[in-house]
C-alpha positions as CSV (number, residue, x, y, z in Angstrom):
1,M,97.0,130.7,84.8
2,T,97.3,130.4,81.1
3,G,94.8,128.8,79.1
4,R,96.8,125.7,78.2
5,K,97.2,124.8,82.1
6,V,93.5,125.1,82.5
7,F,92.8,123.0,79.5
8,T,95.3,120.3,80.5
9,G,94.0,120.4,84.1
10,A,90.3,119.9,82.9
11,A,91.3,117.2,80.6
12,V,93.1,115.2,83.3
13,I,90.0,115.7,85.8
14,L,87.9,114.5,82.9
15,L,90.1,111.5,82.2
16,I,90.0,110.5,86.0
17,G,86.2,111.0,86.3
18,A,85.7,109.1,83.0
19,S,88.1,105.9,84.3
20,G,86.1,105.8,87.6
21,C,82.5,105.3,86.0
22,A,84.1,102.4,83.5
23,R,84.9,100.3,86.4
24,E,82.7,97.4,87.1
25,P,80.8,97.9,90.3
26,E,82.2,96.2,93.4
27,R,80.4,92.6,94.0
28,Q,79.7,91.4,97.6
29,W,80.1,87.8,98.4
30,Y,78.7,85.4,100.9
31,K,78.0,81.7,101.7
32,I,74.5,80.6,102.2
33,G,73.7,78.6,105.1
34,K,77.6,78.4,105.9
35,P,79.4,80.3,108.6
36,Y,82.6,81.9,107.4
37,T,85.3,84.1,108.9
38,T,86.7,87.3,107.5
39,A,90.1,85.6,107.2
40,E,88.6,82.8,105.0
41,F,87.2,85.2,102.5
42,T,90.5,87.3,102.5
43,R,92.4,84.0,101.8
44,D,89.9,83.0,99.0
45,V,89.9,86.5,97.5
46,A,93.7,86.4,97.5
47,E,93.8,83.2,95.8
48,C,91.1,84.0,93.2
49,T,92.6,87.2,92.2
50,K,94.7,87.1,89.1
51,G,96.3,90.2,87.6
52,G,94.4,92.5,89.7
53,T,91.2,91.0,88.8
54,L,89.0,88.7,91.0
55,D,88.0,85.6,89.1
56,A,84.2,85.0,89.9
57,D,84.2,81.6,88.8
58,C,87.0,80.8,91.2
59,M,85.0,82.0,93.9
60,R,82.0,80.4,93.0
61,A,83.9,77.1,92.9
62,R,84.8,77.6,96.6
63,G,81.2,78.2,97.8
64,W,80.8,81.8,97.5
65,V,77.8,83.7,96.0
66,D,77.9,87.0,94.4
67,V,75.3,89.5,95.5
68,S,75.0,92.3,92.8
69,P,73.0,95.3,93.4
70,D,69.6,95.3,91.8
71,L,69.0,97.4,88.8
72,P,66.5,99.9,89.0
73,T,63.2,99.0,87.3
74,P,62.5,101.2,84.2
75,T,59.5,103.5,84.6
76,P,57.0,103.0,81.9
77,E,56.0,106.0,79.9
78,P,52.5,107.1,80.7
79,Q,49.9,106.1,78.4
80,R,47.6,108.4,76.8
81,P,44.3,107.8,76.0
82,P,43.5,107.5,72.1
83,G,42.4,110.5,70.2
84,K,43.9,112.8,72.8
85,S,46.9,115.1,72.4
86,G,48.9,116.5,75.1
87,Y,48.6,119.9,73.9
C-alpha cells in the first residue's frame, strides 16, 4: 500500500469517528401516568420529525416527556491540609 492510500484511509476513519461523536445523544420518550402504544409513539415521532430532526417541542406538546441520561457527577479534587506538600 502506498503512503497516500494509508493517509487517505486514516483520514476517512478519523472523519467517520469524529462525526459519530458530534451527534446529539439519543433521547428516550415516555408519557407520565398514561398508557401508550408503540404505534402511537411511532406516529408522533413521524409527525414531529422535520428535515430528519425530531422536534422536541412538538413531542412535548403531544404529552411526551424526554428522559435524558444523567450526567456523571464530577469528582472533587482531594483537599490537602494547609502547609503540607504532596512531595
